[in-house]
Every structure is written in C-alpha cells, then in structure tokens.
mmCIF file as Biopython writes it, N, C-alpha, C and O atoms, coordinates in Angstrom:
data_model
#
loop_
_atom_site.group_PDB
_atom_site.id
_atom_site.type_symbol
_atom_site.label_atom_id
_atom_site.label_alt_id
_atom_site.label_comp_id
_atom_site.label_asym_id
_atom_site.label_entity_id
_atom_site.label_seq_id
_atom_site.pdbx_PDB_ins_code
_atom_site.Cartn_x
_atom_site.Cartn_y
_atom_site.Cartn_z
_atom_site.occupancy
_atom_site.B_iso_or_equiv
_atom_site.auth_seq_id
_atom_site.auth_asym_id
_atom_site.pdbx_PDB_model_num
ATOM 1   N N  . MET A ? 1  ? 74.542 119.097 62.669 1.0 0.0 1  A 1 
ATOM 2   C CA . MET A ? 1  ? 74.592 117.585 62.626 1.0 0.0 1  A 1 
ATOM 3   C C  . MET A ? 1  ? 74.195 117.253 61.247 1.0 0.0 1  A 1 
ATOM 4   O O  . MET A ? 1  ? 74.712 116.274 60.708 1.0 0.0 1  A 1 
ATOM 5   N N  . THR A ? 2  ? 73.282 118.009 60.592 1.0 0.0 2  A 1 
ATOM 6   C CA . THR A ? 2  ? 72.753 117.628 59.252 1.0 0.0 2  A 1 
ATOM 7   C C  . THR A ? 2  ? 73.882 117.608 58.153 1.0 0.0 2  A 1 
ATOM 8   O O  . THR A ? 2  ? 73.914 116.759 57.262 1.0 0.0 2  A 1 
ATOM 9   N N  . GLN A ? 3  ? 74.828 118.644 58.300 1.0 0.0 3  A 1 
ATOM 10  C CA . GLN A ? 3  ? 75.913 118.676 57.266 1.0 0.0 3  A 1 
ATOM 11  C C  . GLN A ? 3  ? 76.800 117.497 57.656 1.0 0.0 3  A 1 
ATOM 12  O O  . GLN A ? 3  ? 77.223 116.790 56.742 1.0 0.0 3  A 1 
ATOM 13  N N  . THR A ? 4  ? 77.103 117.230 58.834 1.0 0.0 4  A 1 
ATOM 14  C CA . THR A ? 4  ? 77.870 116.000 59.076 1.0 0.0 4  A 1 
ATOM 15  C C  . THR A ? 4  ? 77.510 114.807 58.589 1.0 0.0 4  A 1 
ATOM 16  O O  . THR A ? 4  ? 78.332 114.023 58.114 1.0 0.0 4  A 1 
ATOM 17  N N  . LEU A ? 5  ? 76.030 114.529 58.679 1.0 0.0 5  A 1 
ATOM 18  C CA . LEU A ? 5  ? 75.416 113.403 58.177 1.0 0.0 5  A 1 
ATOM 19  C C  . LEU A ? 5  ? 75.530 113.263 56.847 1.0 0.0 5  A 1 
ATOM 20  O O  . LEU A ? 5  ? 75.844 112.192 56.328 1.0 0.0 5  A 1 
ATOM 21  N N  . LEU A ? 6  ? 75.240 114.531 56.075 1.0 0.0 6  A 1 
ATOM 22  C CA . LEU A ? 6  ? 75.340 114.393 54.580 1.0 0.0 6  A 1 
ATOM 23  C C  . LEU A ? 6  ? 76.704 114.188 54.088 1.0 0.0 6  A 1 
ATOM 24  O O  . LEU A ? 6  ? 76.968 113.547 53.072 1.0 0.0 6  A 1 
ATOM 25  N N  . ALA A ? 7  ? 77.624 114.804 54.908 1.0 0.0 7  A 1 
ATOM 26  C CA . ALA A ? 7  ? 79.104 114.476 54.429 1.0 0.0 7  A 1 
ATOM 27  C C  . ALA A ? 7  ? 79.659 113.129 54.549 1.0 0.0 7  A 1 
ATOM 28  O O  . ALA A ? 7  ? 80.538 112.682 53.812 1.0 0.0 7  A 1 
ATOM 29  N N  . ALA A ? 8  ? 79.032 112.427 55.635 1.0 0.0 8  A 1 
ATOM 30  C CA . ALA A ? 8  ? 79.695 111.261 55.861 1.0 0.0 8  A 1 
ATOM 31  C C  . ALA A ? 8  ? 78.761 109.856 55.639 1.0 0.0 8  A 1 
ATOM 32  O O  . ALA A ? 8  ? 79.201 108.715 55.774 1.0 0.0 8  A 1 
ATOM 33  N N  . ALA A ? 9  ? 77.569 110.159 55.321 1.0 0.0 9  A 1 
ATOM 34  C CA . ALA A ? 9  ? 76.687 108.898 55.309 1.0 0.0 9  A 1 
ATOM 35  C C  . ALA A ? 9  ? 76.778 108.287 53.861 1.0 0.0 9  A 1 
ATOM 36  O O  . ALA A ? 9  ? 76.659 108.939 52.824 1.0 0.0 9  A 1 
ATOM 37  N N  . GLU A ? 10 ? 77.015 106.896 53.953 1.0 0.0 10 A 1 
ATOM 38  C CA . GLU A ? 10 ? 76.920 106.407 52.518 1.0 0.0 10 A 1 
ATOM 39  C C  . GLU A ? 10 ? 75.511 106.312 51.895 1.0 0.0 10 A 1 
ATOM 40  O O  . GLU A ? 10 ? 75.364 106.298 50.673 1.0 0.0 10 A 1 
ATOM 41  N N  . LYS A ? 11 ? 74.420 106.243 52.809 1.0 0.0 11 A 1 
ATOM 42  C CA . LYS A ? 11 ? 73.187 106.143 52.235 1.0 0.0 11 A 1 
ATOM 43  C C  . LYS A ? 11 ? 72.742 107.503 51.344 1.0 0.0 11 A 1 
ATOM 44  O O  . LYS A ? 11 ? 71.848 107.518 50.499 1.0 0.0 11 A 1 
ATOM 45  N N  . VAL A ? 12 ? 73.467 108.480 51.687 1.0 0.0 12 A 1 
ATOM 46  C CA . VAL A ? 12 ? 73.225 109.774 51.085 1.0 0.0 12 A 1 
ATOM 47  C C  . VAL A ? 12 ? 73.781 109.565 49.571 1.0 0.0 12 A 1 
ATOM 48  O O  . VAL A ? 12 ? 73.082 109.952 48.635 1.0 0.0 12 A 1 
ATOM 49  N N  . ARG A ? 13 ? 74.764 109.087 49.386 1.0 0.0 13 A 1 
ATOM 50  C CA . ARG A ? 13 ? 75.644 108.734 47.996 1.0 0.0 13 A 1 
ATOM 51  C C  . ARG A ? 13 ? 74.833 107.596 47.389 1.0 0.0 13 A 1 
ATOM 52  O O  . ARG A ? 13 ? 74.702 107.609 46.165 1.0 0.0 13 A 1 
ATOM 53  N N  . GLU A ? 14 ? 74.307 106.674 48.045 1.0 0.0 14 A 1 
ATOM 54  C CA . GLU A ? 14 ? 73.963 105.440 47.539 1.0 0.0 14 A 1 
ATOM 55  C C  . GLU A ? 14 ? 72.417 105.720 46.918 1.0 0.0 14 A 1 
ATOM 56  O O  . GLU A ? 14 ? 71.982 105.286 45.851 1.0 0.0 14 A 1 
ATOM 57  N N  . ASP A ? 15 ? 71.759 106.521 47.839 1.0 0.0 15 A 1 
ATOM 58  C CA . ASP A ? 15 ? 70.282 107.027 47.376 1.0 0.0 15 A 1 
ATOM 59  C C  . ASP A ? 15 ? 70.189 108.285 46.682 1.0 0.0 15 A 1 
ATOM 60  O O  . ASP A ? 15 ? 69.073 108.787 46.547 1.0 0.0 15 A 1 
ATOM 61  N N  . ASP A ? 16 ? 71.242 108.882 46.209 1.0 0.0 16 A 1 
ATOM 62  C CA . ASP A ? 16 ? 71.298 110.157 45.632 1.0 0.0 16 A 1 
ATOM 63  C C  . ASP A ? 16 ? 70.385 111.204 46.393 1.0 0.0 16 A 1 
ATOM 64  O O  . ASP A ? 16 ? 69.511 111.773 45.740 1.0 0.0 16 A 1 
ATOM 65  N N  . VAL A ? 17 ? 70.518 111.446 47.542 1.0 0.0 17 A 1 
ATOM 66  C CA . VAL A ? 17 ? 69.725 112.254 48.281 1.0 0.0 17 A 1 
ATOM 67  C C  . VAL A ? 17 ? 70.191 113.772 48.041 1.0 0.0 17 A 1 
ATOM 68  O O  . VAL A ? 17 ? 71.347 114.141 48.248 1.0 0.0 17 A 1 
ATOM 69  N N  . HIS A ? 18 ? 69.165 114.609 47.581 1.0 0.0 18 A 1 
ATOM 70  C CA . HIS A ? 18 ? 69.415 116.002 47.457 1.0 0.0 18 A 1 
ATOM 71  C C  . HIS A ? 18 ? 68.131 116.728 48.010 1.0 0.0 18 A 1 
ATOM 72  O O  . HIS A ? 18 ? 66.996 116.253 48.044 1.0 0.0 18 A 1 
ATOM 73  N N  . GLY A ? 19 ? 68.538 117.980 48.439 1.0 0.0 19 A 1 
ATOM 74  C CA . GLY A ? 19 ? 67.413 118.936 49.035 1.0 0.0 19 A 1 
ATOM 75  C C  . GLY A ? 19 ? 66.475 118.320 50.039 1.0 0.0 19 A 1 
ATOM 76  O O  . GLY A ? 19 ? 65.246 118.339 49.958 1.0 0.0 19 A 1 
ATOM 77  N N  . SER A ? 20 ? 67.238 117.739 51.051 1.0 0.0 20 A 1 
ATOM 78  C CA . SER A ? 20 ? 66.361 117.038 52.228 1.0 0.0 20 A 1 
ATOM 79  C C  . SER A ? 20 ? 66.893 117.590 53.287 1.0 0.0 20 A 1 
ATOM 80  O O  . SER A ? 20 ? 68.001 118.119 53.207 1.0 0.0 20 A 1 
ATOM 81  N N  . PHE A ? 21 ? 66.165 117.555 54.489 1.0 0.0 21 A 1 
ATOM 82  C CA . PHE A ? 21 ? 66.732 117.905 55.825 1.0 0.0 21 A 1 
ATOM 83  C C  . PHE A ? 21 ? 66.634 116.997 56.729 1.0 0.0 21 A 1 
ATOM 84  O O  . PHE A ? 21 ? 65.516 116.521 56.925 1.0 0.0 21 A 1 
ATOM 85  N N  . PHE A ? 22 ? 67.720 116.544 57.477 1.0 0.0 22 A 1 
ATOM 86  C CA . PHE A ? 22 ? 67.567 115.512 58.488 1.0 0.0 22 A 1 
ATOM 87  C C  . PHE A ? 22 ? 67.906 116.120 59.912 1.0 0.0 22 A 1 
ATOM 88  O O  . PHE A ? 22 ? 68.920 116.755 60.200 1.0 0.0 22 A 1 
ATOM 89  N N  . ALA A ? 23 ? 66.749 115.763 60.819 1.0 0.0 23 A 1 
ATOM 90  C CA . ALA A ? 23 ? 66.879 116.215 62.070 1.0 0.0 23 A 1 
ATOM 91  C C  . ALA A ? 23 ? 67.526 114.995 63.051 1.0 0.0 23 A 1 
ATOM 92  O O  . ALA A ? 23 ? 67.052 113.858 63.061 1.0 0.0 23 A 1 
ATOM 93  N N  . PRO A ? 24 ? 68.512 115.350 63.752 1.0 0.0 24 A 1 
ATOM 94  C CA . PRO A ? 24 ? 69.015 114.475 64.777 1.0 0.0 24 A 1 
ATOM 95  C C  . PRO A ? 24 ? 68.071 113.966 65.827 1.0 0.0 24 A 1 
ATOM 96  O O  . PRO A ? 24 ? 67.313 114.692 66.469 1.0 0.0 24 A 1 
ATOM 97  N N  . LYS A ? 25 ? 68.171 112.693 65.952 1.0 0.0 25 A 1 
ATOM 98  C CA . LYS A ? 25 ? 67.136 111.987 67.031 1.0 0.0 25 A 1 
ATOM 99  C C  . LYS A ? 25 ? 68.088 111.402 68.151 1.0 0.0 25 A 1 
ATOM 100 O O  . LYS A ? 25 ? 69.231 110.996 67.942 1.0 0.0 25 A 1 
ATOM 101 N N  . THR A ? 26 ? 67.475 111.422 69.304 1.0 0.0 26 A 1 
ATOM 102 C CA . THR A ? 26 ? 68.355 110.954 70.461 1.0 0.0 26 A 1 
ATOM 103 C C  . THR A ? 26 ? 67.569 109.550 71.037 1.0 0.0 26 A 1 
ATOM 104 O O  . THR A ? 26 ? 66.372 109.340 70.843 1.0 0.0 26 A 1 
ATOM 105 N N  . GLY A ? 27 ? 68.355 108.757 71.682 1.0 0.0 27 A 1 
ATOM 106 C CA . GLY A ? 27 ? 67.849 107.578 72.254 1.0 0.0 27 A 1 
ATOM 107 C C  . GLY A ? 27 ? 67.374 107.810 73.712 1.0 0.0 27 A 1 
ATOM 108 O O  . GLY A ? 27 ? 67.384 108.972 74.119 1.0 0.0 27 A 1 
ATOM 109 N N  . TRP A ? 28 ? 66.977 106.859 74.503 1.0 0.0 28 A 1 
ATOM 110 C CA . TRP A ? 28 ? 66.589 107.104 75.824 1.0 0.0 28 A 1 
ATOM 111 C C  . TRP A ? 28 ? 67.463 107.767 76.689 1.0 0.0 28 A 1 
ATOM 112 O O  . TRP A ? 28 ? 67.085 108.409 77.669 1.0 0.0 28 A 1 
ATOM 113 N N  . ASN A ? 29 ? 68.868 107.591 76.273 1.0 0.0 29 A 1 
ATOM 114 C CA . ASN A ? 29 ? 69.745 108.159 77.229 1.0 0.0 29 A 1 
ATOM 115 C C  . ASN A ? 29 ? 70.411 109.605 76.779 1.0 0.0 29 A 1 
ATOM 116 O O  . ASN A ? 29 ? 71.477 110.082 77.168 1.0 0.0 29 A 1 
ATOM 117 N N  . MET A ? 30 ? 69.537 110.113 75.920 1.0 0.0 30 A 1 
ATOM 118 C CA . MET A ? 30 ? 69.648 111.486 75.265 1.0 0.0 30 A 1 
ATOM 119 C C  . MET A ? 30 ? 70.814 111.669 74.531 1.0 0.0 30 A 1 
ATOM 120 O O  . MET A ? 30 ? 71.255 112.811 74.406 1.0 0.0 30 A 1 
ATOM 121 N N  . ARG A ? 31 ? 71.439 110.624 73.974 1.0 0.0 31 A 1 
ATOM 122 C CA . ARG A ? 31 ? 72.538 110.573 73.266 1.0 0.0 31 A 1 
ATOM 123 C C  . ARG A ? 31 ? 72.142 110.423 71.765 1.0 0.0 31 A 1 
ATOM 124 O O  . ARG A ? 31 ? 71.199 109.687 71.474 1.0 0.0 31 A 1 
ATOM 125 N N  . TYR A ? 32 ? 72.827 111.090 70.812 1.0 0.0 32 A 1 
ATOM 126 C CA . TYR A ? 32 ? 72.551 110.994 69.364 1.0 0.0 32 A 1 
ATOM 127 C C  . TYR A ? 32 ? 72.411 109.449 69.175 1.0 0.0 32 A 1 
ATOM 128 O O  . TYR A ? 32 ? 73.234 108.637 69.598 1.0 0.0 32 A 1 
ATOM 129 N N  . ALA A ? 33 ? 71.155 109.108 68.422 1.0 0.0 33 A 1 
ATOM 130 C CA . ALA A ? 33 ? 70.997 107.730 67.940 1.0 0.0 33 A 1 
ATOM 131 C C  . ALA A ? 33 ? 71.084 107.692 66.393 1.0 0.0 33 A 1 
ATOM 132 O O  . ALA A ? 33 ? 71.812 106.874 65.829 1.0 0.0 33 A 1 
ATOM 133 N N  . HIS A ? 34 ? 70.379 108.532 65.760 1.0 0.0 34 A 1 
ATOM 134 C CA . HIS A ? 34 ? 70.298 108.458 64.208 1.0 0.0 34 A 1 
ATOM 135 C C  . HIS A ? 34 ? 69.699 109.790 63.907 1.0 0.0 34 A 1 
ATOM 136 O O  . HIS A ? 34 ? 69.333 110.602 64.757 1.0 0.0 34 A 1 
ATOM 137 N N  . SER A ? 35 ? 69.633 109.940 62.547 1.0 0.0 35 A 1 
ATOM 138 C CA . SER A ? 35 ? 69.034 111.090 61.990 1.0 0.0 35 A 1 
ATOM 139 C C  . SER A ? 35 ? 67.821 110.774 61.039 1.0 0.0 35 A 1 
ATOM 140 O O  . SER A ? 35 ? 67.859 109.829 60.252 1.0 0.0 35 A 1 
ATOM 141 N N  . GLU A ? 36 ? 66.792 111.581 61.153 1.0 0.0 36 A 1 
ATOM 142 C CA . GLU A ? 36 ? 65.530 111.286 60.358 1.0 0.0 36 A 1 
ATOM 143 C C  . GLU A ? 36 ? 65.145 112.315 59.307 1.0 0.0 36 A 1 
ATOM 144 O O  . GLU A ? 36 ? 65.085 113.502 59.631 1.0 0.0 36 A 1 
ATOM 145 N N  . GLU A ? 37 ? 64.883 111.928 58.084 1.0 0.0 37 A 1 
ATOM 146 C CA . GLU A ? 37 ? 64.386 112.976 57.299 1.0 0.0 37 A 1 
ATOM 147 C C  . GLU A ? 37 ? 63.013 113.669 57.584 1.0 0.0 37 A 1 
ATOM 148 O O  . GLU A ? 37 ? 61.967 113.084 57.865 1.0 0.0 37 A 1 
ATOM 149 N N  . VAL A ? 38 ? 63.169 114.797 57.482 1.0 0.0 38 A 1 
ATOM 150 C CA . VAL A ? 38 ? 62.016 115.655 57.995 1.0 0.0 38 A 1 
ATOM 151 C C  . VAL A ? 38 ? 61.507 116.423 56.864 1.0 0.0 38 A 1 
ATOM 152 O O  . VAL A ? 38 ? 62.323 117.031 56.171 1.0 0.0 38 A 1 
ATOM 153 N N  . ASP A ? 39 ? 60.187 116.477 56.572 1.0 0.0 39 A 1 
ATOM 154 C CA . ASP A ? 39 ? 59.467 117.342 55.537 1.0 0.0 39 A 1 
ATOM 155 C C  . ASP A ? 39 ? 59.245 118.537 56.154 1.0 0.0 39 A 1 
ATOM 156 O O  . ASP A ? 39 ? 58.500 118.543 57.135 1.0 0.0 39 A 1 
ATOM 157 N N  . LEU A ? 40 ? 59.765 119.593 55.756 1.0 0.0 40 A 1 
ATOM 158 C CA . LEU A ? 40 ? 59.507 120.918 56.340 1.0 0.0 40 A 1 
ATOM 159 C C  . LEU A ? 40 ? 58.397 121.600 55.725 1.0 0.0 40 A 1 
ATOM 160 O O  . LEU A ? 40 ? 58.243 122.784 56.023 1.0 0.0 40 A 1 
ATOM 161 N N  . GLY A ? 41 ? 57.580 121.045 54.900 1.0 0.0 41 A 1 
ATOM 162 C CA . GLY A ? 41 ? 56.487 121.639 54.298 1.0 0.0 41 A 1 
ATOM 163 C C  . GLY A ? 41 ? 56.749 122.338 52.933 1.0 0.0 41 A 1 
ATOM 164 O O  . GLY A ? 41 ? 57.901 122.406 52.504 1.0 0.0 41 A 1 
ATOM 165 N N  . GLU A ? 42 ? 55.601 122.906 52.180 1.0 0.0 42 A 1 
ATOM 166 C CA . GLU A ? 42 ? 55.597 123.482 51.036 1.0 0.0 42 A 1 
ATOM 167 C C  . GLU A ? 42 ? 56.480 124.871 51.244 1.0 0.0 42 A 1 
ATOM 168 O O  . GLU A ? 42 ? 57.293 125.189 50.376 1.0 0.0 42 A 1 
ATOM 169 N N  . TRP A ? 43 ? 56.313 125.585 52.279 1.0 0.0 43 A 1 
ATOM 170 C CA . TRP A ? 43 ? 56.950 126.721 52.403 1.0 0.0 43 A 1 
ATOM 171 C C  . TRP A ? 43 ? 58.712 126.570 52.345 1.0 0.0 43 A 1 
ATOM 172 O O  . TRP A ? 43 ? 59.502 127.485 52.110 1.0 0.0 43 A 1 
ATOM 173 N N  . ALA A ? 44 ? 58.963 125.453 52.571 1.0 0.0 44 A 1 
ATOM 174 C CA . ALA A ? 44 ? 60.514 125.225 52.654 1.0 0.0 44 A 1 
ATOM 175 C C  . ALA A ? 44 ? 60.834 125.167 51.141 1.0 0.0 44 A 1 
ATOM 176 O O  . ALA A ? 44 ? 61.968 125.450 50.755 1.0 0.0 44 A 1 
ATOM 177 N N  . ARG A ? 45 ? 59.793 124.784 50.219 1.0 0.0 45 A 1 
ATOM 178 C CA . ARG A ? 45 ? 60.342 124.422 48.957 1.0 0.0 45 A 1 
ATOM 179 C C  . ARG A ? 45 ? 59.934 125.682 47.887 1.0 0.0 45 A 1 
ATOM 180 O O  . ARG A ? 45 ? 59.957 125.600 46.659 1.0 0.0 45 A 1 
ATOM 181 N N  . SER A ? 46 ? 59.630 126.633 48.533 1.0 0.0 46 A 1 
ATOM 182 C CA . SER A ? 46 ? 58.932 127.773 47.634 1.0 0.0 46 A 1 
ATOM 183 C C  . SER A ? 46 ? 60.176 128.794 47.010 1.0 0.0 46 A 1 
ATOM 184 O O  . SER A ? 46 ? 60.906 129.474 47.730 1.0 0.0 46 A 1 
ATOM 185 N N  . GLU A ? 47 ? 60.231 128.755 45.862 1.0 0.0 47 A 1 
ATOM 186 C CA . GLU A ? 47 ? 61.222 129.487 45.139 1.0 0.0 47 A 1 
ATOM 187 C C  . GLU A ? 47 ? 61.011 131.209 45.608 1.0 0.0 47 A 1 
ATOM 188 O O  . GLU A ? 47 ? 61.942 131.996 45.785 1.0 0.0 47 A 1 
ATOM 189 N N  . GLU A ? 48 ? 59.703 131.488 45.730 1.0 0.0 48 A 1 
ATOM 190 C CA . GLU A ? 48 ? 59.658 132.879 46.006 1.0 0.0 48 A 1 
ATOM 191 C C  . GLU A ? 48 ? 60.251 133.331 47.373 1.0 0.0 48 A 1 
ATOM 192 O O  . GLU A ? 48 ? 61.000 134.299 47.506 1.0 0.0 48 A 1 
ATOM 193 N N  . ASP A ? 49 ? 59.809 132.483 48.411 1.0 0.0 49 A 1 
ATOM 194 C CA . ASP A ? 49 ? 60.403 132.549 49.802 1.0 0.0 49 A 1 
ATOM 195 C C  . ASP A ? 49 ? 61.722 132.377 49.846 1.0 0.0 49 A 1 
ATOM 196 O O  . ASP A ? 49 ? 62.321 132.963 50.749 1.0 0.0 49 A 1 
ATOM 197 N N  . ALA A ? 50 ? 62.438 131.600 48.961 1.0 0.0 50 A 1 
ATOM 198 C CA . ALA A ? 50 ? 63.880 131.547 48.962 1.0 0.0 50 A 1 
ATOM 199 C C  . ALA A ? 50 ? 64.532 132.910 48.486 1.0 0.0 50 A 1 
ATOM 200 O O  . ALA A ? 50 ? 65.502 133.438 49.030 1.0 0.0 50 A 1 
ATOM 201 N N  . LYS A ? 51 ? 63.904 133.358 47.476 1.0 0.0 51 A 1 
ATOM 202 C CA . LYS A ? 51 ? 64.422 134.489 46.897 1.0 0.0 51 A 1 
ATOM 203 C C  . LYS A ? 51 ? 64.372 135.769 48.033 1.0 0.0 51 A 1 
ATOM 204 O O  . LYS A ? 51 ? 65.276 136.569 48.278 1.0 0.0 51 A 1 
ATOM 205 N N  . ALA A ? 52 ? 63.100 135.697 48.602 1.0 0.0 52 A 1 
ATOM 206 C CA . ALA A ? 52 ? 62.935 136.882 49.554 1.0 0.0 52 A 1 
ATOM 207 C C  . ALA A ? 52 ? 63.937 136.628 50.721 1.0 0.0 52 A 1 
ATOM 208 O O  . ALA A ? 52 ? 64.567 137.611 51.112 1.0 0.0 52 A 1 
ATOM 209 N N  . LEU A ? 53 ? 64.158 135.435 51.320 1.0 0.0 53 A 1 
ATOM 210 C CA . LEU A ? 53 ? 65.137 135.147 52.323 1.0 0.0 53 A 1 
ATOM 211 C C  . LEU A ? 53 ? 66.532 135.662 51.789 1.0 0.0 53 A 1 
ATOM 212 O O  . LEU A ? 53 ? 67.175 136.485 52.441 1.0 0.0 53 A 1 
ATOM 213 N N  . TRP A ? 54 ? 66.941 135.205 50.701 1.0 0.0 54 A 1 
ATOM 214 C CA . TRP A ? 54 ? 68.242 135.666 50.158 1.0 0.0 54 A 1 
ATOM 215 C C  . TRP A ? 54 ? 68.363 137.073 50.023 1.0 0.0 54 A 1 
ATOM 216 O O  . TRP A ? 54 ? 69.416 137.609 50.368 1.0 0.0 54 A 1 
ATOM 217 N N  . GLU A ? 55 ? 67.443 137.727 49.576 1.0 0.0 55 A 1 
ATOM 218 C CA . GLU A ? 55 ? 67.423 139.286 49.465 1.0 0.0 55 A 1 
ATOM 219 C C  . GLU A ? 55 ? 67.461 139.878 50.797 1.0 0.0 55 A 1 
ATOM 220 O O  . GLU A ? 55 ? 68.174 140.864 50.981 1.0 0.0 55 A 1 
ATOM 221 N N  . TRP A ? 56 ? 66.758 139.375 51.760 1.0 0.0 56 A 1 
ATOM 222 C CA . TRP A ? 56 ? 66.938 139.905 53.308 1.0 0.0 56 A 1 
ATOM 223 C C  . TRP A ? 56 ? 68.102 139.765 53.892 1.0 0.0 56 A 1 
ATOM 224 O O  . TRP A ? 56 ? 68.598 140.661 54.575 1.0 0.0 56 A 1 
ATOM 225 N N  . THR A ? 57 ? 68.767 138.402 53.644 1.0 0.0 57 A 1 
ATOM 226 C CA . THR A ? 57 ? 70.021 138.451 54.170 1.0 0.0 57 A 1 
ATOM 227 C C  . THR A ? 57 ? 71.182 138.991 53.656 1.0 0.0 57 A 1 
ATOM 228 O O  . THR A ? 57 ? 72.221 139.110 54.306 1.0 0.0 57 A 1 
ATOM 229 N N  . GLU A ? 58 ? 71.003 139.384 52.285 1.0 0.0 58 A 1 
ATOM 230 C CA . GLU A ? 58 ? 72.022 140.240 51.712 1.0 0.0 58 A 1 
ATOM 231 C C  . GLU A ? 58 ? 71.987 141.538 52.109 1.0 0.0 58 A 1 
ATOM 232 O O  . GLU A ? 58 ? 73.025 142.199 52.170 1.0 0.0 58 A 1 
ATOM 233 N N  . GLY A ? 59 ? 70.771 142.050 52.428 1.0 0.0 59 A 1 
ATOM 234 C CA . GLY A ? 59 ? 70.589 143.528 52.923 1.0 0.0 59 A 1 
ATOM 235 C C  . GLY A ? 59 ? 71.218 143.552 54.321 1.0 0.0 59 A 1 
ATOM 236 O O  . GLY A ? 59 ? 71.817 144.580 54.638 1.0 0.0 59 A 1 
ATOM 237 N N  . TRP A ? 60 ? 71.148 142.491 55.233 1.0 0.0 60 A 1 
ATOM 238 C CA . TRP A ? 60 ? 71.751 142.641 56.338 1.0 0.0 60 A 1 
ATOM 239 C C  . TRP A ? 60 ? 73.226 142.465 56.519 1.0 0.0 60 A 1 
ATOM 240 O O  . TRP A ? 60 ? 73.936 142.971 57.389 1.0 0.0 60 A 1 
ATOM 241 N N  . VAL A ? 61 ? 73.571 141.637 55.520 1.0 0.0 61 A 1 
ATOM 242 C CA . VAL A ? 61 ? 75.259 141.572 55.328 1.0 0.0 61 A 1 
ATOM 243 C C  . VAL A ? 61 ? 75.672 142.843 54.811 1.0 0.0 61 A 1 
ATOM 244 O O  . VAL A ? 61 ? 76.671 143.375 55.293 1.0 0.0 61 A 1 
ATOM 245 N N  . ASP A ? 62 ? 75.036 143.389 53.902 1.0 0.0 62 A 1 
ATOM 246 C CA . ASP A ? 62 ? 75.473 144.552 53.377 1.0 0.0 62 A 1 
ATOM 247 C C  . ASP A ? 62 ? 75.564 145.643 54.423 1.0 0.0 62 A 1 
ATOM 248 O O  . ASP A ? 62 ? 76.510 146.431 54.399 1.0 0.0 62 A 1 
ATOM 249 N N  . LYS A ? 63 ? 74.498 145.724 55.452 1.0 0.0 63 A 1 
ATOM 250 C CA . LYS A ? 63 ? 74.522 146.702 56.515 1.0 0.0 63 A 1 
ATOM 251 C C  . LYS A ? 63 ? 75.577 146.418 57.547 1.0 0.0 63 A 1 
ATOM 252 O O  . LYS A ? 63 ? 76.168 147.366 58.066 1.0 0.0 63 A 1 
ATOM 253 N N  . VAL A ? 64 ? 75.834 145.270 57.856 1.0 0.0 64 A 1 
ATOM 254 C CA . VAL A ? 64 ? 76.824 144.948 58.821 1.0 0.0 64 A 1 
ATOM 255 C C  . VAL A ? 64 ? 78.261 145.065 58.165 1.0 0.0 64 A 1 
ATOM 256 O O  . VAL A ? 64 ? 79.156 145.576 58.838 1.0 0.0 64 A 1 
ATOM 257 N N  . LEU A ? 65 ? 78.515 144.626 56.912 1.0 0.0 65 A 1 
ATOM 258 C CA . LEU A ? 65 ? 79.832 144.706 56.539 1.0 0.0 65 A 1 
ATOM 259 C C  . LEU A ? 65 ? 80.184 145.823 55.553 1.0 0.0 65 A 1 
ATOM 260 O O  . LEU A ? 65 ? 81.339 146.150 55.280 1.0 0.0 65 A 1 
ATOM 261 N N  . GLY A ? 66 ? 79.131 146.348 55.071 1.0 0.0 66 A 1 
ATOM 262 C CA . GLY A ? 66 ? 79.178 147.464 54.200 1.0 0.0 66 A 1 
ATOM 263 C C  . GLY A ? 66 ? 79.057 146.830 52.724 1.0 0.0 66 A 1 
ATOM 264 O O  . GLY A ? 66 ? 79.641 145.795 52.402 1.0 0.0 66 A 1 
ATOM 265 N N  . LYS A ? 67 ? 78.240 147.566 51.883 1.0 0.0 67 A 1 
ATOM 266 C CA . LYS A ? 67 ? 77.930 147.155 50.664 1.0 0.0 67 A 1 
ATOM 267 C C  . LYS A ? 67 ? 79.343 146.791 49.856 1.0 0.0 67 A 1 
ATOM 268 O O  . LYS A ? 67 ? 80.306 147.558 49.849 1.0 0.0 67 A 1 
ATOM 269 N N  . GLY A ? 68 ? 79.321 145.654 49.258 1.0 0.0 68 A 1 
ATOM 270 C CA . GLY A ? 68 ? 80.305 145.317 48.189 1.0 0.0 68 A 1 
ATOM 271 C C  . GLY A ? 68 ? 81.508 144.893 49.137 1.0 0.0 68 A 1 
ATOM 272 O O  . GLY A ? 68 ? 82.557 144.834 48.494 1.0 0.0 68 A 1 
ATOM 273 N N  . ASN A ? 69 ? 81.636 144.621 50.310 1.0 0.0 69 A 1 
ATOM 274 C CA . ASN A ? 69 ? 82.810 144.174 51.115 1.0 0.0 69 A 1 
ATOM 275 C C  . ASN A ? 69 ? 82.636 142.705 51.475 1.0 0.0 69 A 1 
ATOM 276 O O  . ASN A ? 69 ? 83.340 142.228 52.366 1.0 0.0 69 A 1 
ATOM 277 N N  . TRP A ? 70 ? 81.815 142.025 50.890 1.0 0.0 70 A 1 
ATOM 278 C CA . TRP A ? 70 ? 81.755 140.530 51.206 1.0 0.0 70 A 1 
ATOM 279 C C  . TRP A ? 70 ? 81.736 139.540 50.023 1.0 0.0 70 A 1 
ATOM 280 O O  . TRP A ? 70 ? 81.677 138.318 50.156 1.0 0.0 70 A 1 
ATOM 281 N N  . GLY A ? 71 ? 81.788 140.153 48.937 1.0 0.0 71 A 1 
ATOM 282 C CA . GLY A ? 71 ? 81.841 139.236 47.708 1.0 0.0 71 A 1 
ATOM 283 C C  . GLY A ? 71 ? 80.257 138.954 47.129 1.0 0.0 71 A 1 
ATOM 284 O O  . GLY A ? 71 ? 80.065 138.159 46.209 1.0 0.0 71 A 1 
ATOM 285 N N  . GLY A ? 72 ? 79.323 139.590 47.681 1.0 0.0 72 A 1 
ATOM 286 C CA . GLY A ? 72 ? 77.964 139.233 47.144 1.0 0.0 72 A 1 
ATOM 287 C C  . GLY A ? 72 ? 77.700 139.966 45.917 1.0 0.0 72 A 1 
ATOM 288 O O  . GLY A ? 72 ? 76.523 139.980 45.555 1.0 0.0 72 A 1 
ATOM 289 N N  . GLU A ? 73 ? 78.566 140.586 45.194 1.0 0.0 73 A 1 
ATOM 290 C CA . GLU A ? 73 ? 78.048 141.284 44.098 1.0 0.0 73 A 1 
ATOM 291 C C  . GLU A ? 73 ? 79.098 140.955 43.103 1.0 0.0 73 A 1 
ATOM 292 O O  . GLU A ? 73 ? 79.019 141.392 41.955 1.0 0.0 73 A 1 
#
C-alpha cells in the first residue's frame, strides 16, 4: 500500500516527501480510508543498521541463488 500511495499521491510530489513510511488506516467499516505518516524511530534511520541488514540480505540471497547469480556483485 505504501508504494501505491507514493506512486500516485499528488501530496508526495507537492511536499517533496522522501524517506517516509506511510501506514494504511481503515475506517469504521474496516475499508481503507487513508494513509498516515509513521515515525519508525531512530533505529529505522541508522546507517549502521541499514548496512547490517543489506549484508545479511545479500548473504541469504547468495545462499539461495548462489553467489554471483543475482546481479549483486
């Protein structure tokens, strides 16, 4: 849902939104009503944690697809 909102919302272009996470919200009838910007906290902005997650992910992709078979290098 976040990707759809960012791809389609005029507000994103108008306000030049970058690096934000939007969570879908539902109304009383449990249908999508709107999306709200959510602050995920300091850990979500950590360059160190981002690098660790990237390396962990690459390790698993290498393990599953075989090193060098996925364009990661």
